[in-house]
VOGU-3710 file (C-alpha; in Angstrom, 3 decimals, decimal comma):
1> mqiitdipkh> 11,593/16,127/-0,459  10,761/15,168/3,104  11,132/11,555/4,197  8,987/10,264/7,049  9,769/6,796/8,358  8,916/7,022/12,042  5,491/5,472/11,564  5,548/1,667/11,932  5,657/-0,195/8,651  5,236/2,904/6,533
11> hyevfgslge> 7,615/5,025/4,471  6,560/8,440/3,152  8,291/10,612/0,576  6,607/14,028/0,603  7,122/16,670/-2,103  6,163/20,287/-1,541  5,048/20,983/-5,106  4,441/19,397/-8,497  7,560/21,182/-9,788  9,757/19,605/-7,128
21> fakyamanea> 8,183/16,213/-7,817  8,728/16,442/-11,592  12,315/17,618/-11,138  13,094/14,651/-8,907  11,431/12,236/-11,333  13,413/13,640/-14,265  16,713/13,215/-12,382  16,390/9,424/-12,631  19,660/8,188/-14,150  18,437/4,615/-14,649
31> pkssnkketf> 14,725/4,695/-15,506  12,932/1,384/-15,936  9,174/1,118/-16,417  8,904/4,882/-16,030  10,553/5,234/-19,425  9,317/2,124/-21,178  7,779/2,111/-24,636  4,257/3,469/-24,834  1,582/0,771/-24,649  -2,133/0,865/-25,358
41> ddgvswqggt> -5,260/-0,440/-23,669  -8,513/-0,422/-25,663  -6,896/1,977/-28,102  -5,948/4,473/-25,379  -2,347/5,029/-24,325  -1,672/3,399/-20,921  0,710/6,285/-20,173  -1,639/9,000/-21,410  0,023/9,565/-24,761  3,564/10,202/-23,495
51> ktlseacdva> 6,315/8,247/-25,204  9,060/8,880/-22,616  9,603/9,971/-19,030  11,095/13,224/-20,313  7,994/13,967/-22,364  5,763/13,290/-19,349  7,819/15,678/-17,209  7,471/18,334/-19,908  3,691/17,959/-19,816  3,783/18,238/-16,011
61> rngygairsd> 5,705/21,519/-16,260  3,740/22,991/-19,178  0,264/21,818/-18,220  -2,362/19,449/-19,576  -5,187/21,250/-21,315  -6,696/18,383/-23,289  -9,462/17,835/-20,738  -10,435/21,509/-20,453  -13,693/21,132/-22,397  -14,730/18,077/-20,367
71> vdnildkvte> -14,156/19,983/-17,129  -16,112/22,962/-18,456  -19,070/20,737/-19,386  -19,406/19,639/-15,747  -18,658/23,106/-14,408  -21,371/24,677/-16,589  -23,973/22,265/-15,198  -22,853/22,876/-11,627  -22,837/26,644/-12,151  -26,374/26,540/-13,512
81> rldmkfsehy> -27,551/24,372/-10,613  -25,845/26,496/-7,956  -26,124/29,883/-9,625  -27,268/31,653/-6,470  -24,133/30,510/-4,673  -21,936/32,265/-7,230  -23,626/35,644/-6,863  -21,549/38,576/-5,652  -21,998/41,492/-3,325  -19,764/44,546/-3,239
91> vteyatsgss> -17,324/45,844/-0,658  -15,752/49,307/-0,616  -12,047/49,997/-0,815  -10,321/53,387/-0,440  -7,846/54,365/-3,151  -6,357/57,399/-4,895  -8,786/56,849/-7,770  -12,230/55,331/-8,011  -15,851/55,730/-8,939  -16,871/58,167/-6,172
101> vdmgrfvtge> -15,366/60,416/-3,519  -15,506/60,241/0,278  -15,980/63,941/1,095  -14,865/63,500/4,710  -11,477/62,174/3,585  -11,293/64,669/0,697  -11,613/67,803/2,874  -8,932/66,544/5,276  -6,461/66,078/2,401  -6,326/62,285/2,632
111> pecmleflpe> -4,858/61,003/-0,696  -6,889/57,792/-0,576  -10,236/59,576/-0,594  -11,798/57,816/-3,568  -14,111/54,821/-3,227  -13,856/51,743/-5,390  -16,612/49,111/-5,244  -15,139/45,628/-5,614  -17,036/42,349/-6,023  -16,662/39,753/-3,308
121> ssatmgrvvk> -17,991/36,220/-3,437  -21,032/35,601/-1,274  -19,630/32,225/-0,230  -17,923/31,655/3,091  -14,782/33,780/2,987  -11,648/32,628/4,718  -12,544/28,949/4,655  -10,120/26,412/3,185  -11,215/22,987/1,926  -8,472/20,341/2,019
131> iiiagtasan> -8,672/17,667/-0,670  -6,520/14,574/-1,156  -6,785/12,161/-4,077  -5,355/8,651/-4,302  -3,115/8,354/-7,331  -2,630/4,597/-7,105  -4,233/2,467/-9,816  -3,674/-1,157/-10,792  -2,287/-1,954/-14,221  -5,729/-3,108/-15,350
141> isashiiarg> -7,276/0,307/-14,667  -7,704/1,960/-18,043  -6,230/5,341/-18,817  -9,704/6,535/-19,777  -10,976/5,830/-16,236  -8,044/7,737/-14,718  -8,779/10,679/-16,998  -12,535/10,608/-16,317  -12,046/10,606/-12,555  -9,513/13,420/-12,849
151> vavvalleti> -11,952/15,530/-14,845  -14,503/15,226/-12,023  -11,975/16,176/-9,347  -10,798/19,230/-11,311  -14,430/20,292/-11,779  -14,938/20,014/-8,019  -11,808/22,046/-7,366  -12,886/24,824/-9,732  -16,412/24,832/-8,314  -15,127/25,369/-4,785
161> hkmgvgvelw> -12,622/27,958/-5,992  -15,345/29,820/-7,889  -17,418/29,965/-4,701  -14,682/32,020/-3,074  -13,472/29,186/-0,835  -9,780/28,366/-0,620  -8,521/24,938/-1,663  -5,512/22,928/-0,524  -4,853/19,993/-2,832  -2,780/16,840/-2,206
171> wesciegnds> -2,009/13,652/-4,142  -0,872/10,322/-2,705  0,178/7,070/-4,310  0,263/4,381/-1,631  1,392/0,821/-2,303  2,072/-2,292/-0,255  4,989/-4,655/-0,797  5,666/-8,295/-0,023  7,216/-7,193/3,273  3,775/-5,920/4,385
181> kaystvvklh> 5,256/-2,440/4,593  3,451/0,424/2,896  5,128/3,131/0,821  3,633/6,507/-0,059  4,593/9,132/-2,584  2,860/12,339/-1,506  2,715/15,631/-3,419  1,240/18,940/-2,291  -0,214/20,268/-5,514  -1,779/23,536/-4,454
191> dsndhldids> -1,758/25,781/-1,404  -4,732/28,038/-0,737  -2,409/31,064/-0,593  -0,999/30,463/-4,068  -2,286/31,291/-7,541  -4,262/28,354/-8,949  -2,360/26,892/-11,922  -5,240/24,882/-13,306  -3,255/23,391/-16,217  -0,776/21,827/-13,795
201> vmfsmahpam> -3,622/20,617/-11,606  -5,258/18,986/-14,623  -2,075/17,051/-15,306  -1,668/15,777/-11,757  -5,346/14,917/-11,359  -6,122/13,382/-14,735  -2,999/12,403/-16,673  -2,054/8,696/-16,386  1,658/9,603/-16,615  1,474/11,251/-13,179
211> lrrltfsvqe> 1,487/7,705/-11,808  2,795/5,562/-14,642  5,870/7,611/-15,426  6,644/10,240/-12,753  5,698/8,236/-9,659  7,298/5,102/-11,066  10,477/7,120/-11,566  10,416/8,251/-7,933  9,971/4,634/-6,835  12,855/3,500/-9,004
221> qsatageqra> 15,161/6,025/-7,391  14,021/5,006/-3,933  14,995/1,466/-4,813  18,546/2,540/-5,613  18,629/4,460/-2,317  18,104/1,285/-0,346  14,359/1,227/0,130  14,063/-1,389/-2,653  10,562/-0,348/-3,453  10,659/-1,149/-7,144
231> tsvgsgygyp> 12,231/-4,571/-6,639  10,537/-5,987/-3,552  6,939/-4,879/-3,750  5,531/-7,906/-5,495  4,286/-7,642/-9,037  5,688/-4,561/-10,751  5,426/-1,508/-8,531  3,382/-2,820/-5,630  -0,195/-3,528/-4,703  -2,640/-0,616/-4,423
241> hdmaytkiqd> -3,149/0,342/-0,791  -5,563/2,709/0,915  -4,145/6,168/1,470  -2,215/6,584/4,695  -1,218/10,246/4,746  -4,704/10,931/6,066  -3,349/9,610/9,388  -0,899/12,519/9,450  -3,210/15,271/8,206  -6,980/15,711/8,202
251> ydvvveklqd> -8,834/16,319/4,943  -12,339/17,477/4,085  -12,545/15,437/0,873  -10,800/12,084/0,445  -10,937/10,541/-3,038  -9,890/6,925/-2,601  -7,987/4,782/-5,087  -9,720/4,217/-8,376  -10,645/0,609/-7,635  -12,951/2,004/-4,961
261> grgdivkdpf> -14,242/4,951/-6,942  -15,258/3,999/-10,464  -18,926/4,414/-9,559  -20,594/7,814/-9,556  -17,360/9,743/-9,881  -16,845/8,269/-13,357  -20,405/7,393/-14,400  -22,037/10,613/-13,197  -19,347/13,196/-12,388  -21,876/16,057/-12,209
271> awvlttvqgl> -23,803/14,284/-9,442  -20,573/13,526/-7,589  -19,408/17,146/-7,719  -22,816/18,416/-6,633  -23,222/16,010/-3,699  -19,639/16,678/-2,568  -20,200/20,435/-2,557  -23,441/19,907/-0,656  -21,688/17,607/1,809  -19,175/20,365/2,528
281> glae> -22,040/22,649/3,473  -21,354/25,043/0,602  -24,725/24,493/-1,059  -28,123/23,022/-0,335
//
């Protein structure tokens, strides 16, 4: 974990991966709300169906596949709408085996004289889209809204990935306390150079326990370290604040806190994914 405190009235705790974040959350020796009894709102678990902090950390490590069909429903519509953008052309690669022979290389004794034709996305190669999503949500935000927004973000991520464009994904929970100081928990969820673990991404994007158990646990440990986040930030674990890590790094897509984004992203996720992809210049 990296701690950044040199920015006036702001404290950042930055984790390099979901695994590091979950490990730190699980190390909490005195959990409070992060480990409280499961509660329900409109028949849906406020903590996303996890009964303990330990159970939530297990889901973070093992992945959250419950929303897979919902993501696929959006992705299928987007794929149909943007089918031309997913088409492939072929590039040649020399190897010791393949579908045809390069006679020039063959007669010179070059071992890699065979040609293999490999598909390559027709989208812009080498480009990386940086996305950050606000994980903060007030207590009155239902778990179903958190899940629905997460489904849309995962569908966007997979759409961009399917177009052959790299994705860098970040998550930030930013709160403000009574001292007018802001505190951010920041997690880098995916680097464009790494294999995309979509099950882990689905947990961090859509599971209410990402905030209501794991992030709470991080805050509770910060409190014991002297930052007093969990005890001096007003009601509960602070007031939702606009993301601030965007002042440190630039992002192509910024998904603000749920209070500001329950519109199209929840009501019409297909339209939100489509317009976002179009806004990035990846489709018309």
